[in-house]
C-alpha positions as MATLAB code, in Angstrom:
seq = 'MPPRSRTAERYARALAAALAAVACLLLAANAGPSDTAPTPAPAPDAATQAGELTSAGG';
ca = [
       0.000    0.000    0.000;
       1.412    3.468   -0.855;
       2.347    5.708    2.028;
      -0.242    8.202    3.146;
       0.281   11.629    1.597;
       0.465   14.813    3.596;
      -2.646   16.842    4.270;
      -1.370   19.795    2.248;
      -0.834   17.568   -0.786;
      -4.347   16.206   -0.542;
      -5.804   19.704   -0.288;
      -3.701   20.839   -3.251;
      -4.955   17.917   -5.348;
      -8.537   18.596   -4.324;
      -8.183   22.267   -5.225;
      -6.705   21.389   -8.620;
      -9.562   18.955   -9.268;
     -12.130   21.579   -8.255;
     -10.582   24.149  -10.594;
     -10.570   21.642  -13.438;
     -14.227   20.819  -12.788;
     -15.216   24.492  -12.776;
     -13.297   25.077  -16.005;
     -15.067   22.131  -17.642;
     -18.456   23.415  -16.501;
     -17.744   26.894  -17.845;
     -16.610   25.518  -21.175;
     -19.668   23.287  -21.396;
     -21.998   26.170  -20.544;
     -20.499   28.329  -23.293;
     -20.550   25.572  -25.899;
     -23.176   25.863  -28.556;
     -23.949   27.762  -31.715;
     -21.965   30.973  -31.865;
     -24.541   32.793  -33.988;
     -28.228   32.082  -33.977;
     -30.219   32.572  -37.137;
     -32.722   35.423  -37.013;
     -36.310   34.344  -36.658;
     -38.427   35.118  -39.712;
     -41.245   37.597  -39.356;
     -44.671   35.987  -39.114;
     -46.652   35.957  -42.327;
     -49.596   38.372  -42.327;
     -53.067   36.879  -42.236;
     -54.885   36.588  -45.549;
     -58.075   37.909  -43.914;
     -56.280   41.048  -42.738;
     -54.894   41.661  -46.204;
     -58.311   41.130  -47.792;
     -59.877   43.587  -45.338;
     -57.280   46.214  -46.131;
     -57.810   45.753  -49.858;
     -61.579   46.105  -49.668;
     -61.500   49.140  -47.369;
     -58.863   50.896  -49.484;
     -60.905   50.457  -52.672;
     -63.730   52.096  -51.084;
];
């Protein structure tokens, strides 16, 4: 069995593991599409267009 390491070494390893975990979480949170496509404008209703045409003709 390997000899028991010092307390400071264990804390240093734990701190390094915690920093690595935080870095991985930050990288994973920022991963994704860098630019989202713009959403298209909704198409106008045919009934609204027909109403505008009939009221404009007069």
